[in-house]
BALOBA-1460 file (C-alpha; in Angstrom, 3 decimals):
// residues 280
<rec num="1" residu="m" x="20.563" y="-14.070" z="21.822"/>
<rec num="2" residu="s" x="21.175" y="-11.314" z="19.461"/>
<rec num="3" residu="m" x="24.757" y="-11.023" z="21.071"/>
<rec num="4" residu="d" x="25.361" y="-14.737" z="20.746"/>
<rec num="5" residu="f" x="24.645" y="-14.743" z="17.128"/>
<rec num="6" residu="q" x="26.862" y="-11.908" z="16.710"/>
<rec num="7" residu="t" x="29.840" y="-13.506" z="18.272"/>
<rec num="8" residu="v" x="29.020" y="-16.715" z="16.382"/>
<rec num="9" residu="w" x="29.237" y="-14.746" z="13.050"/>
<rec num="10" residu="i" x="32.519" y="-13.049" z="14.079"/>
<rec num="11" residu="v" x="34.303" y="-16.410" z="14.948"/>
<rec num="12" residu="m" x="32.743" y="-18.430" z="11.988"/>
<rec num="13" residu="k" x="32.045" y="-16.133" z="9.001"/>
<rec num="14" residu="w" x="35.654" y="-16.903" z="7.449"/>
<rec num="15" residu="p" x="35.443" y="-20.729" z="8.246"/>
<rec num="16" residu="l" x="31.844" y="-20.773" z="6.986"/>
<rec num="17" residu="a" x="32.997" y="-19.052" z="3.743"/>
<rec num="18" residu="t" x="35.842" y="-21.549" z="3.394"/>
<rec num="19" residu="a" x="33.561" y="-24.635" z="3.950"/>
<rec num="20" residu="l" x="30.725" y="-23.515" z="1.515"/>
<rec num="21" residu="l" x="32.535" y="-21.749" z="-1.298"/>
<rec num="22" residu="l" x="35.795" y="-24.107" z="-1.823"/>
<rec num="23" residu="p" x="34.191" y="-27.613" z="-1.392"/>
<rec num="24" residu="p" x="31.887" y="-27.629" z="-4.585"/>
<rec num="25" residu="l" x="35.141" y="-28.229" z="-6.594"/>
<rec num="26" residu="l" x="36.217" y="-30.843" z="-4.460"/>
<rec num="27" residu="v" x="33.046" y="-32.661" z="-4.648"/>
<rec num="28" residu="y" x="33.362" y="-32.527" z="-8.476"/>
<rec num="29" residu="l" x="36.868" y="-34.080" z="-8.348"/>
<rec num="30" residu="g" x="35.557" y="-36.559" z="-5.881"/>
<rec num="31" residu="l" x="33.121" y="-37.701" z="-8.345"/>
<rec num="32" residu="h" x="35.766" y="-38.280" z="-10.963"/>
<rec num="33" residu="v" x="37.556" y="-40.255" z="-8.222"/>
<rec num="34" residu="v" x="34.680" y="-42.583" z="-7.370"/>
<rec num="35" residu="k" x="34.155" y="-43.278" z="-11.143"/>
<rec num="36" residu="r" x="37.705" y="-44.231" z="-11.704"/>
<rec num="37" residu="e" x="37.333" y="-46.237" z="-8.523"/>
<rec num="38" residu="v" x="40.729" y="-45.017" z="-7.114"/>
<rec num="39" residu="i" x="39.177" y="-43.731" z="-3.978"/>
<rec num="40" residu="f" x="42.392" y="-43.011" z="-1.814"/>
<rec num="41" residu="v" x="44.010" y="-41.075" z="-4.882"/>
<rec num="42" residu="d" x="43.021" y="-37.833" z="-2.908"/>
<rec num="43" residu="l" x="44.348" y="-39.096" z="0.384"/>
<rec num="44" residu="a" x="47.731" y="-40.046" z="-1.169"/>
<rec num="45" residu="l" x="47.943" y="-36.882" z="-3.125"/>
<rec num="46" residu="a" x="47.378" y="-34.991" z="0.094"/>
<rec num="47" residu="q" x="49.731" y="-37.113" z="2.113"/>
<rec num="48" residu="v" x="52.293" y="-36.264" z="-1.004"/>
<rec num="49" residu="a" x="51.468" y="-32.470" z="-0.335"/>
<rec num="50" residu="t" x="52.216" y="-32.938" z="3.395"/>
<rec num="51" residu="l" x="55.604" y="-34.511" z="2.374"/>
<rec num="52" residu="g" x="56.476" y="-31.684" z="0.416"/>
<rec num="53" residu="t" x="55.726" y="-29.181" z="3.229"/>
<rec num="54" residu="c" x="57.728" y="-31.403" z="5.466"/>
<rec num="55" residu="v" x="60.592" y="-30.942" z="2.970"/>
<rec num="56" residu="a" x="60.201" y="-27.128" z="3.110"/>
<rec num="57" residu="l" x="60.138" y="-27.325" z="6.928"/>
<rec num="58" residu="l" x="63.169" y="-29.169" z="7.062"/>
<rec num="59" residu="a" x="64.902" y="-26.913" z="4.705"/>
<rec num="60" residu="g" x="64.036" y="-24.218" z="7.158"/>
<rec num="61" residu="y" x="61.042" y="-22.307" z="5.904"/>
<rec num="62" residu="h" x="57.997" y="-21.876" z="8.025"/>
<rec num="63" residu="f" x="54.647" y="-23.284" z="7.245"/>
<rec num="64" residu="d" x="53.294" y="-19.930" z="5.998"/>
<rec num="65" residu="d" x="56.229" y="-19.044" z="3.796"/>
<rec num="66" residu="r" x="55.455" y="-18.715" z="-0.108"/>
<rec num="67" residu="a" x="58.600" y="-21.076" z="-0.551"/>
<rec num="68" residu="t" x="56.675" y="-23.891" z="1.616"/>
<rec num="69" residu="f" x="53.701" y="-23.721" z="-0.747"/>
<rec num="70" residu="w" x="55.786" y="-23.820" z="-4.057"/>
<rec num="71" residu="i" x="57.937" y="-26.964" z="-2.529"/>
<rec num="72" residu="s" x="54.719" y="-28.657" z="-1.669"/>
<rec num="73" residu="l" x="53.048" y="-28.064" z="-5.230"/>
<rec num="74" residu="v" x="56.105" y="-29.319" z="-6.866"/>
<rec num="75" residu="v" x="56.360" y="-32.570" z="-5.009"/>
<rec num="76" residu="t" x="52.418" y="-33.071" z="-5.548"/>
<rec num="77" residu="f" x="53.230" y="-32.529" z="-9.196"/>
<rec num="78" residu="l" x="55.563" y="-35.552" z="-9.107"/>
<rec num="79" residu="g" x="53.129" y="-37.613" z="-7.395"/>
<rec num="80" residu="a" x="50.268" y="-36.437" z="-10.089"/>
<rec num="81" residu="a" x="52.579" y="-37.487" z="-13.038"/>
<rec num="82" residu="f" x="53.483" y="-40.833" z="-11.451"/>
<rec num="83" residu="f" x="49.535" y="-41.721" z="-11.010"/>
<rec num="84" residu="s" x="48.801" y="-40.312" z="-14.372"/>
<rec num="85" residu="w" x="51.685" y="-42.674" z="-15.864"/>
<rec num="86" residu="t" x="50.962" y="-45.655" z="-13.562"/>
<rec num="87" residu="r" x="47.373" y="-45.706" z="-14.894"/>
<rec num="88" residu="s" x="48.470" y="-46.282" z="-18.496"/>
<rec num="89" residu="a" x="51.525" y="-48.674" z="-17.508"/>
<rec num="90" residu="h" x="49.654" y="-51.121" z="-15.174"/>
<rec num="91" residu="k" x="46.562" y="-52.459" z="-16.301"/>
<rec num="92" residu="g" x="47.008" y="-56.282" z="-15.415"/>
<rec num="93" residu="e" x="48.396" y="-57.812" z="-12.427"/>
<rec num="94" residu="v" x="48.619" y="-54.851" z="-10.434"/>
<rec num="95" residu="p" x="45.586" y="-52.534" z="-9.992"/>
<rec num="96" residu="q" x="46.233" y="-48.699" z="-9.696"/>
<rec num="97" residu="e" x="44.513" y="-48.632" z="-6.268"/>
<rec num="98" residu="a" x="47.407" y="-50.807" z="-4.911"/>
<rec num="99" residu="i" x="50.130" y="-48.264" z="-6.288"/>
<rec num="100" residu="i" x="48.188" y="-45.204" z="-4.834"/>
<rec num="101" residu="g" x="48.050" y="-47.257" z="-1.440"/>
<rec num="102" residu="i" x="51.763" y="-47.774" z="-1.350"/>
<rec num="103" residu="t" x="52.300" y="-44.125" z="-2.405"/>
<rec num="104" residu="f" x="50.305" y="-43.113" z="0.644"/>
<rec num="105" residu="v" x="52.303" y="-45.201" z="2.907"/>
<rec num="106" residu="v" x="55.332" y="-44.329" z="1.804"/>
<rec num="107" residu="a" x="54.735" y="-40.706" z="2.006"/>
<rec num="108" residu="a" x="52.989" y="-41.019" z="5.507"/>
<rec num="109" residu="a" x="56.264" y="-42.705" z="6.811"/>
<rec num="110" residu="g" x="58.367" y="-39.924" z="5.002"/>
<rec num="111" residu="v" x="56.635" y="-37.388" z="6.812"/>
<rec num="112" residu="i" x="56.854" y="-39.257" z="10.286"/>
<rec num="113" residu="l" x="60.693" y="-39.487" z="9.358"/>
<rec num="114" residu="l" x="61.032" y="-35.784" z="8.268"/>
<rec num="115" residu="l" x="59.177" y="-34.413" z="11.206"/>
<rec num="116" residu="s" x="60.933" y="-36.492" z="13.610"/>
<rec num="117" residu="r" x="64.264" y="-33.930" z="12.614"/>
<rec num="118" residu="i" x="62.270" y="-31.036" z="13.244"/>
<rec num="119" residu="a" x="61.395" y="-29.201" z="16.671"/>
<rec num="120" residu="g" x="57.892" y="-29.570" z="17.632"/>
<rec num="121" residu="g" x="57.358" y="-32.178" z="14.794"/>
<rec num="122" residu="k" x="54.444" y="-33.924" z="16.478"/>
<rec num="123" residu="e" x="52.326" y="-30.455" z="16.887"/>
<rec num="124" residu="e" x="53.396" y="-29.706" z="12.970"/>
<rec num="125" residu="l" x="52.023" y="-33.456" z="12.413"/>
<rec num="126" residu="e" x="48.747" y="-32.606" z="13.896"/>
<rec num="127" residu="h" x="48.474" y="-29.258" z="12.107"/>
<rec num="128" residu="l" x="49.173" y="-30.942" z="9.006"/>
<rec num="129" residu="l" x="46.606" y="-33.909" z="9.510"/>
<rec num="130" residu="t" x="43.575" y="-31.604" z="11.005"/>
<rec num="131" residu="g" x="44.534" y="-27.923" z="9.658"/>
<rec num="132" residu="d" x="43.437" y="-24.857" z="11.169"/>
<rec num="133" residu="i" x="40.180" y="-23.971" z="9.558"/>
<rec num="134" residu="l" x="38.732" y="-22.136" z="12.177"/>
<rec num="135" residu="n" x="41.679" y="-19.542" z="12.000"/>
<rec num="136" residu="v" x="41.517" y="-18.943" z="8.267"/>
<rec num="137" residu="t" x="41.730" y="-15.539" z="7.182"/>
<rec num="138" residu="a" x="39.741" y="-13.173" z="4.571"/>
<rec num="139" residu="g" x="43.028" y="-13.153" z="2.344"/>
<rec num="140" residu="e" x="43.232" y="-16.851" z="2.496"/>
<rec num="141" residu="v" x="39.481" y="-17.288" z="1.589"/>
<rec num="142" residu="g" x="39.750" y="-14.839" z="-1.054"/>
<rec num="143" residu="q" x="42.917" y="-16.157" z="-2.676"/>
<rec num="144" residu="r" x="41.553" y="-19.736" z="-2.810"/>
<rec num="145" residu="v" x="38.193" y="-18.624" z="-3.937"/>
<rec num="146" residu="a" x="40.077" y="-17.088" z="-7.093"/>
<rec num="147" residu="l" x="42.180" y="-20.229" z="-7.809"/>
<rec num="148" residu="f" x="39.212" y="-22.498" z="-7.542"/>
<rec num="149" residu="a" x="37.212" y="-20.319" z="-9.941"/>
<rec num="150" residu="v" x="40.006" y="-20.294" z="-12.331"/>
<rec num="151" residu="l" x="40.756" y="-24.101" z="-11.729"/>
<rec num="152" residu="g" x="36.806" y="-24.919" z="-11.875"/>
<rec num="153" residu="g" x="36.359" y="-23.171" z="-15.351"/>
<rec num="154" residu="f" x="39.535" y="-25.166" z="-16.566"/>
<rec num="155" residu="y" x="37.431" y="-28.412" z="-15.566"/>
<rec num="156" residu="a" x="34.215" y="-27.158" z="-17.039"/>
<rec num="157" residu="a" x="36.035" y="-26.380" z="-20.327"/>
<rec num="158" residu="f" x="37.119" y="-30.045" z="-20.637"/>
<rec num="159" residu="h" x="34.646" y="-31.708" z="-18.804"/>
<rec num="160" residu="k" x="33.633" y="-34.223" z="-21.475"/>
<rec num="161" residu="r" x="37.061" y="-35.374" z="-22.179"/>
<rec num="162" residu="f" x="37.654" y="-35.829" z="-18.205"/>
<rec num="163" residu="v" x="34.370" y="-37.594" z="-18.021"/>
<rec num="164" residu="a" x="35.225" y="-40.041" z="-21.120"/>
<rec num="165" residu="v" x="38.683" y="-40.892" z="-19.445"/>
<rec num="166" residu="s" x="37.378" y="-41.335" z="-16.101"/>
<rec num="167" residu="t" x="34.511" y="-43.561" z="-17.258"/>
<rec num="168" residu="d" x="36.367" y="-45.698" z="-19.754"/>
<rec num="169" residu="a" x="40.158" y="-44.943" z="-20.601"/>
<rec num="170" residu="e" x="40.099" y="-47.709" z="-22.848"/>
<rec num="171" residu="a" x="37.309" y="-46.494" z="-24.929"/>
<rec num="172" residu="a" x="38.358" y="-42.737" z="-24.721"/>
<rec num="173" residu="a" x="41.907" y="-44.137" z="-26.250"/>
<rec num="174" residu="a" x="40.288" y="-45.609" z="-28.956"/>
<rec num="175" residu="a" x="38.392" y="-42.534" z="-29.593"/>
<rec num="176" residu="g" x="41.453" y="-40.586" z="-30.327"/>
<rec num="177" residu="l" x="42.119" y="-39.183" z="-26.890"/>
<rec num="178" residu="r" x="45.529" y="-39.141" z="-25.326"/>
<rec num="179" residu="v" x="44.563" y="-40.605" z="-22.183"/>
<rec num="180" residu="i" x="48.200" y="-40.214" z="-20.272"/>
<rec num="181" residu="w" x="48.003" y="-36.537" z="-21.374"/>
<rec num="182" residu="w" x="44.464" y="-35.716" z="-19.804"/>
<rec num="183" residu="d" x="45.148" y="-37.957" z="-16.919"/>
<rec num="184" residu="f" x="48.218" y="-35.704" z="-16.010"/>
<rec num="185" residu="l" x="46.343" y="-32.548" z="-16.924"/>
<rec num="186" residu="f" x="43.397" y="-33.762" z="-14.357"/>
<rec num="187" residu="y" x="45.753" y="-34.666" z="-11.699"/>
<rec num="188" residu="a" x="48.093" y="-31.606" z="-12.048"/>
<rec num="189" residu="a" x="45.148" y="-29.532" z="-11.417"/>
<rec num="190" residu="f" x="43.880" y="-31.549" z="-8.901"/>
<rec num="191" residu="a" x="47.301" y="-31.289" z="-7.028"/>
<rec num="192" residu="v" x="46.954" y="-27.807" z="-6.882"/>
<rec num="193" residu="i" x="43.550" y="-27.889" z="-5.190"/>
<rec num="194" residu="v" x="44.839" y="-30.450" z="-2.945"/>
<rec num="195" residu="v" x="47.870" y="-28.480" z="-1.855"/>
<rec num="196" residu="s" x="45.816" y="-25.084" z="-1.672"/>
<rec num="197" residu="f" x="43.026" y="-26.768" z="0.530"/>
<rec num="198" residu="v" x="45.267" y="-28.987" z="2.838"/>
<rec num="199" residu="r" x="47.065" y="-25.837" z="3.918"/>
<rec num="200" residu="v" x="43.833" y="-24.621" z="5.838"/>
<rec num="201" residu="a" x="41.682" y="-27.554" z="6.283"/>
<rec num="202" residu="g" x="44.171" y="-30.248" z="6.710"/>
<rec num="203" residu="v" x="44.405" y="-34.041" z="5.072"/>
<rec num="204" residu="l" x="41.483" y="-35.583" z="6.866"/>
<rec num="205" residu="l" x="39.100" y="-32.966" z="6.088"/>
<rec num="206" residu="t" x="40.204" y="-32.793" z="2.426"/>
<rec num="207" residu="f" x="39.665" y="-36.121" z="1.900"/>
<rec num="208" residu="a" x="36.037" y="-36.016" z="3.671"/>
<rec num="209" residu="y" x="34.828" y="-33.443" z="1.215"/>
<rec num="210" residu="l" x="36.453" y="-35.176" z="-1.922"/>
<rec num="211" residu="i" x="35.043" y="-38.423" z="-1.198"/>
<rec num="212" residu="v" x="31.995" y="-38.559" z="1.225"/>
<rec num="213" residu="p" x="29.692" y="-35.966" z="-0.697"/>
<rec num="214" residu="a" x="30.616" y="-37.584" z="-4.066"/>
<rec num="215" residu="v" x="29.690" y="-41.403" z="-2.646"/>
<rec num="216" residu="s" x="26.457" y="-40.052" z="-1.079"/>
<rec num="217" residu="g" x="25.405" y="-38.100" z="-4.558"/>
<rec num="218" residu="a" x="26.634" y="-41.766" z="-6.240"/>
<rec num="219" residu="s" x="24.224" y="-43.526" z="-3.935"/>
<rec num="220" residu="l" x="21.397" y="-41.161" z="-4.651"/>
<rec num="221" residu="s" x="21.404" y="-40.505" z="-8.424"/>
<rec num="222" residu="q" x="22.436" y="-41.960" z="-11.888"/>
<rec num="223" residu="s" x="23.486" y="-38.598" z="-13.685"/>
<rec num="224" residu="w" x="26.425" y="-36.418" z="-13.059"/>
<rec num="225" residu="k" x="24.467" y="-33.059" z="-12.512"/>
<rec num="226" residu="g" x="22.483" y="-35.166" z="-9.929"/>
<rec num="227" residu="r" x="25.129" y="-36.435" z="-8.177"/>
<rec num="228" residu="l" x="26.858" y="-33.143" z="-8.151"/>
<rec num="229" residu="m" x="23.907" y="-31.238" z="-6.781"/>
<rec num="230" residu="i" x="23.410" y="-34.054" z="-3.964"/>
<rec num="231" residu="g" x="27.258" y="-33.924" z="-3.190"/>
<rec num="232" residu="w" x="27.024" y="-30.104" z="-3.035"/>
<rec num="233" residu="l" x="24.286" y="-30.292" z="-0.492"/>
<rec num="234" residu="v" x="25.796" y="-32.816" z="1.639"/>
<rec num="235" residu="a" x="29.133" y="-30.957" z="1.814"/>
<rec num="236" residu="a" x="27.232" y="-27.729" z="2.546"/>
<rec num="237" residu="a" x="25.084" y="-29.100" z="5.501"/>
<rec num="238" residu="a" x="28.119" y="-31.118" z="6.865"/>
<rec num="239" residu="s" x="29.944" y="-27.902" z="6.992"/>
<rec num="240" residu="l" x="26.852" y="-26.108" z="8.741"/>
<rec num="241" residu="i" x="26.375" y="-28.953" z="11.249"/>
<rec num="242" residu="g" x="30.132" y="-29.590" z="12.020"/>
<rec num="243" residu="l" x="30.891" y="-25.775" z="12.417"/>
<rec num="244" residu="l" x="28.072" y="-24.988" z="14.700"/>
<rec num="245" residu="t" x="28.733" y="-27.975" z="16.680"/>
<rec num="246" residu="s" x="32.569" y="-27.258" z="17.041"/>
<rec num="247" residu="y" x="31.623" y="-23.776" z="18.316"/>
<rec num="248" residu="w" x="28.981" y="-24.829" z="20.985"/>
<rec num="249" residu="l" x="30.428" y="-27.875" z="22.296"/>
<rec num="250" residu="d" x="34.214" y="-26.676" z="22.014"/>
<rec num="251" residu="l" x="35.493" y="-29.215" z="19.800"/>
<rec num="252" residu="p" x="38.073" y="-29.532" z="16.859"/>
<rec num="253" residu="t" x="36.601" y="-28.013" z="13.900"/>
<rec num="254" residu="g" x="37.575" y="-30.263" z="11.141"/>
<rec num="255" residu="a" x="36.931" y="-33.273" z="13.170"/>
<rec num="256" residu="a" x="33.540" y="-31.990" z="13.769"/>
<rec num="257" residu="i" x="33.084" y="-31.515" z="10.115"/>
<rec num="258" residu="v" x="34.482" y="-34.910" z="8.827"/>
<rec num="259" residu="c" x="32.044" y="-36.516" z="11.644"/>
<rec num="260" residu="a" x="29.115" y="-34.728" z="10.336"/>
<rec num="261" residu="c" x="30.000" y="-35.992" z="6.675"/>
<rec num="262" residu="g" x="30.161" y="-39.554" z="7.920"/>
<rec num="263" residu="l" x="26.708" y="-38.857" z="9.834"/>
<rec num="264" residu="l" x="25.025" y="-37.617" z="6.467"/>
<rec num="265" residu="l" x="26.506" y="-40.580" z="4.418"/>
<rec num="266" residu="i" x="24.922" y="-43.079" z="6.767"/>
<rec num="267" residu="i" x="21.732" y="-41.077" z="6.122"/>
<rec num="268" residu="a" x="22.294" y="-41.058" z="2.471"/>
<rec num="269" residu="s" x="22.792" y="-44.632" z="2.386"/>
<rec num="270" residu="i" x="19.845" y="-45.610" z="4.524"/>
<rec num="271" residu="i" x="17.539" y="-43.643" z="1.961"/>
<rec num="272" residu="a" x="18.961" y="-45.418" z="-0.920"/>
<rec num="273" residu="a" x="18.735" y="-48.750" z="0.837"/>
<rec num="274" residu="v" x="15.176" y="-47.716" z="1.404"/>
<rec num="275" residu="r" x="14.433" y="-46.663" z="-2.186"/>
<rec num="276" residu="g" x="16.387" y="-49.755" z="-3.489"/>
<rec num="277" residu="r" x="13.554" y="-52.101" z="-1.729"/>
<rec num="278" residu="r" x="10.748" y="-50.542" z="-2.805"/>
<rec num="279" residu="p" x="8.646" y="-52.510" z="-5.627"/>
<rec num="280" residu="a" x="9.145" y="-51.301" z="-9.121"/>
């Protein structure tokens, strides 16, 4: 039994570190996304990041090259700037969620077109969608922990401003905040986080960590702190369940964690429904 535990630890220690240390910041961003009611903005940015990666691959760079990261980041910055602009410019007939959905579809189609011109494009597409968290290295984890710590400090320093813009953009503008500027800062840092995490975890797992814990927290708590704590617990529990299940049953790790997130969301929804039916 001890030998089994040792084997599990050797295989899973860095994926476990990735799944426990990095998602807390994603959960925080997910709370903002839920509050803004632009649920698919993270999926759209992740897809735009994937499109940037495909541009780099078509240009002859390898997935792990530093140039690939920077090209993907620049393309994602453009997406972030576009989303910050459309939030201020489209308040009437066209909701921003429609713009985000269109961006996602066009970016996804662009990925398919570009990968059709690359040898092994089908395999690259699967890699970009599902990631390779099981083979993450100590260096990759360390780099991302440092980056996420810096960006976490940035969001903490301006938390009140970001909350004001996420909660009521018009009231924030009336109070003197430059909404389009703070929106761009929010989405620009968001883009860095998404590009960094997508490279190790893939698009699907990135979306799951951003949205599922945040929705679970929102269904069970009214406060930012309460939602954040619940979201962190859900992300950690889903990571542990998914990683262990994928190891023992020989399943794709990212998909197993996503399914674990879905299972925990169902449980959170049931708890919320039971609490809502209790007499006051």
